Phi, psi and omega in degrees: 000318180296319181298317175300319179297316179296321177297318178296314180299318180297307180301321180292324179292321178295316180294316179295323174302316178295316176303320180294315181304319178282326187276335186300327174293323176295323175299320180293314183289327182283312187278320185266322183262354179055044178233127179272103184255089179285353177274010183298323179295339180290329176290324178297316180298318178303312179302317177299315180290325174297316179296314179296316181303312182297321183283312188276333186254333186241354177075019183282135179299153182305314184294325179284338180285335184290317176292329178292324178296318177300311186294317182299310180297320181297316183296314180296316178298322179295316181294313183293326178296317179292324189269319187240309186298322181301332180290346185239019179295326179261008180281171179287160179295331177295316178299317179298319178296311181299319180293311186290325179290331172297319176298322179300310179299320178296320178295317178300315181294320179295318177294324175298319183290321186275315188253353180087168185276354183286159173295138183272132178285153175220140179239107178284151177295160186300324185287349178261358179266158176074201187244153175232150181267126177235110181057034178086001179249141182265118178234158181294133185293320181296319181287327177293323178293323177295316180301314182298320180294318182298318179301313181298313185290326176298313178299315177296319180292319179298318180297318181298311186290322191260335189240354183255163177300317179296324176295319177296321182292327177295314184292322179295313185296324180290315182294319182202099183298317183297313178296320180296315179299324181290334178274002179096005180277130179277094185298317178300318179292324178297313182292324177297317179289324177294318180294322178295320179298312181298319177297316180299318176299319179296314180299320176299316179294324177293320176292316185291329187260017181307314187286340180268308185273338187081169180213115172209169185299344179272007182311310185296328179277323184297322184253005179306313181298321183293322180293323182289325178295322179297314181291318182292316179289320182281329184105115182296146175093359179239170175250318180292324181299301175304322178303307179299319178292320180296320181294313180299314181292321176303311181292318180292324179294312178296316180298318181298319181288331180275316187268328181227070186296339181290328180234019184300324178294342181267348183301314188294327181282327176292321178295318177304316178300314181296318184291323179287330173296319180279328181230084186298328181264011182102162179305317180231026183292161176283139179255136182278000000 
């Protein structure tokens, strides 16, 4: 029983880590840029399809496909921010929701047309298959790899936002765009790069999580609620909040489906209601 509990806990942490990696970009755009981007999952799907195409059709190794997935999603996010998203920064949240959900449906239709409606196959390298022994416990090599990648990215992202000049420019631009521009900060460029970073992280998560989340054209709609849950429960505009929320939701989601499969799919929503009642602004959200 203890072994099963540890296995469920480990799988939940791995799943939560993946949710965080994809959702943290949405937390940035919602909390820092005040934009409700429901098309965020489409960038994760794009990264997944880039990774699968490189591996299955071009023979590119899995590890090399991940940075390409990040770059491709970031580049598309950068272009769309410049061409489309920027026009709606001052629009109402309803307009932003309608716009981004329209982009989501367009992405779903495009993926269906190009790749077909079927689930995409993925071939992981041998060293990521099977089990590895950690402190006497056998854990999945692939899930252990995911956790390690997310730890590194979380530390790097925290350093970028809190300790670098670019991070200071992001915070200043969000707090007061006029004053930031007066200090010589190119606010438009900062927002474009920030949006590209969030899109790239989503694409990286989409490529990294193919074997766990699966990949088909309905991906952005299927997991949209999960990404929103992470941001809502953790608190938009932070890094630690969504990380904590993703880990909690991941563990309870996996545990619910394992221990009470009949109602396992509802556990995460019940937990969300309880957490939002206790923490209306999120676990580590900003309070006015």
